[in-house]
Each structure stands twice: as structure tokens, then as C-alpha cells.
ZAMARGU-4260 file (C-alpha; in steps of 0.2 Angstrom, whole numbers, plus 5000, padded with zeros to 4 digits):
<rodrens>
0) 4739/4883/4742 | 4731/4870/4753 | 4726/4875/4771 | 4737/4861/4778 | 4752/4868/4768
5) 4748/4886/4775 | 4748/4880/4793 | 4764/4870/4791 | 4773/4886/4784 | 4766/4896/4799
10) 4772/4884/4812 | 4790/4883/4803 | 4791/4902/4803 | 4786/4903/4822 | 4799/4890/4826
15) 4812/4899/4816 | 4809/4915/4825 | 4810/4907/4842 | 4826/4898/4838 | 4834/4915/4832
20) 4831/4924/4848 | 4813/4930/4846 | 4809/4922/4863 | 4813/4926/4881 | 4832/4928/4884
25) 4830/4925/4903 | 4836/4935/4918 | 4853/4945/4916 | 4868/4938/4923 | 4872/4943/4941
30) 4885/4956/4944 | 4903/4950/4948 | 4908/4946/4965 | 4916/4962/4973 | 4931/4963/4985
35) 4930/4968/5003 | 4932/4986/5008 | 4949/4992/5013 | 4954/4992/5031 | 4951/5010/5035
40) 4958/5012/5053 | 4973/5006/5062 | 4969/5005/5080 | 4985/4999/5087 | 5000/5001/5086
45) 4996/5019/5079 | 5009/5029/5068 | 5026/5031/5076 | 5021/5024/5092 | 5034/5018/5105
50) 5028/5001/5111 | 5033/4998/5129 | 5032/4979/5127 | 5038/4969/5112 | 5023/4958/5113
55) 5011/4968/5103 | 4992/4966/5101 | 4989/4972/5083 | 4971/4979/5080 | 4962/4986/5065
60) 4944/4991/5060 | 4934/4977/5052 | 4931/4976/5033 | 4914/4973/5025 | 4910/4962/5010
65) 4897/4968/4998 | 4892/4950/4994 | 4892/4945/5012 | 4907/4933/5009 | 4918/4928/5024
70) 4933/4939/5026 | 4951/4935/5031 | 4965/4948/5035 | 4983/4947/5030 | 4995/4956/5041
75) 5013/4960/5035 | 5026/4966/5047 | 5043/4971/5040 | 5059/4980/5044 | 5057/4992/5030
80) 5043/5004/5024 | 5041/4996/5007 | 5037/4979/5016 | 5050/4969/5007 | 5061/4963/5022
85) 5046/4954/5030 | 5047/4947/5047 | 5029/4942/5050 | 5016/4937/5037 | 5000/4931/5046
90) 4982/4927/5040 | 4968/4928/5053 | 4949/4928/5052 | 4948/4941/5066 | 4953/4960/5066
95) 4967/4958/5079 | 4982/4947/5083 | 4996/4947/5096 | 5013/4944/5090 | 5030/4945/5100
100) 5044/4954/5091 | 5062/4959/5095 | 5065/4973/5107 | 5072/4989/5102 | 5068/4988/5084
105) 5058/4999/5071 | 5044/4990/5062 | 5032/4994/5048 | 5015/4985/5045 | 4999/4985/5035
110) 4984/4975/5033 | 4974/4969/5018 | 4957/4960/5018 | 4951/4946/5006 | 4936/4935/5004
115) 4934/4917/5000 | 4932/4921/4982 | 4950/4927/4980 | 4945/4945/4979 | 4958/4956/4989
120) 4956/4974/4995 | 4968/4988/4994 | 4981/4988/5008 | 4979/4999/5023 | 4991/5013/5026
125) 5008/5007/5031 | 5012/5013/5049 | 5029/5013/5059 | 5032/5009/5077 | 5046/5005/5089
130) 5047/4991/5102 | 5056/4997/5118 | 5073/4991/5121 | 5082/4989/5137 | 5090/5005/5143
135) 5087/5014/5127 | 5086/5033/5129 | 5086/5038/5111 | 5079/5029/5096 | 5084/5031/5078
140) 5072/5040/5067 | 5060/5030/5055 | 5064/5029/5037 | 5057/5044/5027 | 5040/5041/5019
145) 5037/5045/5001 | 5025/5058/4996 | 5029/5062/4978 | 5033/5058/4964 | 5026/5041/4965
150) 5039/5027/4966 | 5041/5020/4948 | 5030/5034/4941 | 5031/5046/4927 | 5033/5065/4928
155) 5035/5079/4915 | 5052/5086/4911 | 5057/5102/4920 | 5057/5106/4939 | 5051/5091/4949
160) 5048/5093/4968 | 5054/5078/4978 | 5043/5077/4993 | 5044/5066/5009 | 5039/5065/5027
165) 5051/5061/5041 | 5046/5054/5059 | 5054/5049/5075 | 5046/5041/5090 | 5057/5053/5101
170) 5045/5067/5097 | 5056/5081/5104 | 5070/5077/5091 | 5073/5089/5077 | 5076/5080/5061
175) 5087/5084/5046 | 5089/5075/5030 | 5103/5070/5017 | 5096/5069/5000 | 5104/5058/4986
180) 5099/5060/4968 | 5104/5056/4951 | 5103/5044/4936 | 5114/5031/4945 | 5105/5017/4954
185) 5116/5021/4969 | 5113/5040/4968 | 5126/5053/4974 | 5124/5065/4989 | 5115/5081/4982
190) 5111/5091/4997 | 5115/5088/5016 | 5107/5094/5032 | 5091/5099/5024 | 5078/5105/5037
195) 5063/5105/5024 | 5055/5089/5018 | 5055/5094/5000 | 5068/5099/4987 | 5067/5104/4969
200) 5077/5096/4955 | 5078/5098/4937 | 5073/5082/4927 | 5077/5079/4908 | 5065/5071/4896
205) 5069/5052/4893 | 5079/5050/4909 | 5076/5039/4924 | 5081/5046/4941 | 5084/5038/4958
210) 5084/5046/4975 | 5085/5043/4993 | 5082/5052/5009 | 5092/5048/5025 | 5085/5055/5041
215) 5096/5061/5055 | 5090/5066/5073 | 5098/5080/5084 | 5109/5067/5092 | 5117/5062/5076
220) 5108/5045/5074 | 5105/5042/5056 | 5092/5030/5047 | 5097/5026/5029 | 5082/5028/5017
225) 5076/5017/5003 | 5079/5021/4985 | 5065/5027/4975 | 5064/5031/4956 | 5054/5040/4943
230) 5055/5042/4924 | 5053/5058/4914 | 5042/5061/4899
</rodrens>
């Protein structure tokens, strides 16, 4: 074999190795852009606060973004704890905003942070507060907050503990509860005048249950709760 032919074959093999990945693959791709941190602290109004003015300066701790992206905040204020009956939906670049609401009303609110890449943090805790009304001496309790089982979640058949938390801006009020539970989407009354914030029920495999807790203060003022559900394995 001629020297020229040997050199030609060598060059061809080298070029083939390079074209098939034998060379430098380059730097690894950068990590994906991350979401801002969750708003960790609500500054004002705090949980179950009675605001003396219906013009409220909402304040919360600032989020941070791992990538240094600009952050904006979405503030939701609603008439219900699930934040479905929304009265205010604001987007701001600062961690405070002043909003005027109706007097003598219970409100529920939370905040989420997002960056300019469309990444959204988990929502902050949902807190409740009242705006002071003219001549109001007793305020209705807040709707009960769900602890367990998770709304729309799945549990194991057998004994299931329904667990909730009640609250009232009139801190001296003693609260009691009416529990509604069953397989109907509008469940029947199961137990009235409960003083505990939990109740054990028996759940059958394959069933879906719905339940609601109404909160009553010692003046007889009642707040109708929201309907939650869970499915049984």
C-alpha cells in the first residue's frame, strides 16, 4: 500500500471519529430557571385580626429569586377561605399595597410570587380578617379551616378523623360546631353542638364523602362552612 493511500485512510478515520462524537461535547446546559421562594411571612393583616379601618395596608415578607429575576406578587382577597369568591385580584412589584374594602365583612387572603420567566411560587398561608363595622359589637366567626383529610384527597377505609380549626375575631367567644357528613354532595347533619374540633367517622372503600363544618359563637351567630370531600381506597 502506498504511503499516500495510508495517509488518506488515516485522515478519513480521524474525521469519522470526530464526526461521531469523539471530540469535545461542549459545556453542559445551564440548569432550568427556578421559581421565586414562597412568601414566608404575612405582616399585616395578621390571622383573625379585627381591622379598625376598612382601608387596609396589606404587607408581606419579600421573596427571593435564585436566578436574580425580577419578582412580582399576586394578592388575592376573597369572601371565602377557598378564595373562589374573589373581590380583589392585584399584581404589584412591591411587597405591600393599600386597598379599601367594605366595612363589617370577613375577608380571606394570600399572596403568590412569580418571576418574569413565568415561574410561580407556592401560595402563602391563607389568613382571615374582619373590617370593622359601624356599631358592630359582635362579629360572626370565620369559616372553619380544614386540617385533614385533604380536600379532594384519598384515605384508607375504616376510621377517619375529620379535623378542622375554628376562629373568631371576638376572642372571648366560645365556639361550637355543627358537622354535616355523608355521600351526598349536600351532606346531612351528623352531629350538632360539638365543642371539639375533630370527629371520627367510618369510611367505606370505594365511596366518596362530603362534609361541612358550621361555626357558632356563644351569641348564636353562625357561619356556614364550605363543603370538602375525600375518596376512600
